N, C-alpha and C positions, 0 to 999 in steps of 0.2 A: 502494500500499500504506498501512493507516494502520496507525503504531508501537502496540503494545500498553502502555499506560498500564502502571507498576509498581503502581500499589494494583488496577488490573483484575487482575492476574494475582493478586497474593494475595484477591482476592476470589472471582475464578470459576476459578483454576487453570488446570491442563492445558485446560479446554474453551476457554478464552480463547486457548489457542495453539491448538486446531484450530481453532477460527473462522475464525481469519486465516488459516490456510495452506490454507483450500478455498479460496481468493482465489490463492493466491501461493503461491510457492517456499521461498518466505523469509519471516520475521516479525519485524521491529524489536520490542525491549524497551525504552521508555524510561523511564527512570529521572531523575526531578528536570529535566523538560525536556531532556533529550541522550539521544539513540540511545545505549546502550549494551553490549548484545545481541543476537545473532540466534538464532531455533530457527527450525527446518527438518524435515522430514521427514527418518530416517535413510539413506533412498533418495539421497534431493538431496547429503546430504554424504557418503556412498559418492562418489560420481561425482566430487564437487567433490574429493577426500581422491585418486580415482584422476588426477584432472587436474596434481594439484599432484605427485604420484610422476609422472608424468610428463615434463611440464616440469623436473623437475629430473634424472630422467635423460639428457633431450636435453640439458640442459645442462653435463650431466658426458661425454657423448660427444661434444657438442662440445668439451669442454676436452683431453681426450684426442686427436681428430684433430688440435689444433692444435699439441701436444706442451706443453700447459702442466699437466703433472705432473712427479712426482718418484718413482722407483723406489728404493727402499732396501729396507733391514732393518729387523723391528721396533727393534731395537736401537739403529740409526743416526734412525731414525723419531722413538724417544724422547728421544735427545739432542737434537735438535734442536728439539725441542718446549719442553724446559726452558730452549733458549737464547732463545725469544722471550719478549716483554713481556707480561706477563701478561693486557693490557686487547685482546692479537692474536689468544688462543686460541680 
């Protein structure tokens, strides 16, 4: 997959993305010689998002199965959060 140069994107617009996506499910957009962005068809994005959510659900279910959770009231949860250092929230 050849990346789309930012200048080509400026000149050709969406047609540059459409052309790149004809051969691949994702198209890299290169800015100043570095890959910076990815363009993809919305259906491919939705598929990847669903995979991400499925993985997050599986991780949460594994945490619950392993007993890695805290059951508490909203008030107790808020008090516990205020005691945490700012960078760990």
